[in-house]
N, C-alpha and C positions, 0 to 999 in steps of 0.2 A: 194917384195910384199908378204904378208902372205896369207894363205888360207882365213882368215877372211876378208881381204881386197878384195879378188876376189869374195867372195859371195856377198858383198855389191854392186858390179858392175853389178850383174845379173839383177837388177831392172832398170839399165840404158838403155834407148832405143837406145842410140848411141854407146854402148859398142859392139865392133866387136866380137861376141861370136860364130858365125857360119861359118864353113868351106864352101867352094864352093859346095862340094858334099852334105853336110847336107842342105844347103840353097836350092839347086836345088830339093832335095827330098821333103822338106817342101812345096815348091811351086808347086810341080808336074811338073817340067820342066827339062831342061837339063843344064849342065854347059855352053854349047854353048849359050843358051839364056841369061844367066847372063853375059857372056863375051860380047854379042852383045849389051845389054843395057848399059854396062860399056863403050863400044866403042862409043855409041851414046851420052854419057855424062849424062845419067840419074842418075847413081850412080857411086861412086868411092870407091870400097872396100879398106879397109886398108890392109896392108900386114904384115904377121907375120915375125919374124926374119928370117925364112927360105924362105921368098918370097911368101908364099901362101896367096891367097885372103881370107879375113875374112869380114863377113857381120853382120851388126847390125839389130835389130828388125825393126827399122825405115826404113832401106834400103830394108828389106824384104817386108814391107808393100807397099813401092813404086814399087818394082818389081812385086808384086802381082797385083797391079792396071794395070801396063803395060801388064802383061800376060793376064789379063781379056780383054783388048782392042785387043791384038793380037789374042786371041781366037775367037773374033768376026769379024776377018778379016782385022783389021787395020795393015798396015805394021809396023815393029818394030820401024823404025825411027820416023814415025808419032805418034805412041803410046807414045814414049818417049817424044816427043814435047808436046803432049796433057797433059801428067802427069806433066811435068815441068810447063806448064801454069796453070793447076789446083792448083798446089802447090803455085805458085805466087799469084793467085787470093785469095786463102785461107789466105795467109799472109797479103795481102792488106786489106781484109775484117776485119781481126783481128785488124790491125792498125787503120782502120777507126772506128771500134767499140770503141776502146780505146780513140781515139780523141773525139768521140761523148760523151763518158762517162765523160771525163775531162771537156768538154765544158758545159755539163748539170749540173755539180756539182756546188753548190753555191760557189762563190768566197769569199775569206776572205775580211773583211772590209779594205778599203785603209787606210794606215797610214797617219796621218796628220802632 
């Protein structure tokens, strides 16, 4: 991979660009929190060739939502479940909106 290829990936929300330490710093939390939400199945960081955890921007947004819930007194496991359910609901709403859009569009005339 060339340097030019790497720069193009920086816009990719799923590119694992952040180390555990940097991710924890950005979220204002500890590496232990990131490990806990990983163990709870909320996020699964990718691993570098050396085995170090790497997080994407998408994963950091998910982790930030879990941290917000934990900061308001929700246990980590419950916060992870809530975030998973919120994500599933958002996806279901997106799919439903797409189905409604398709159903509302005029259908082409039937071939005779």
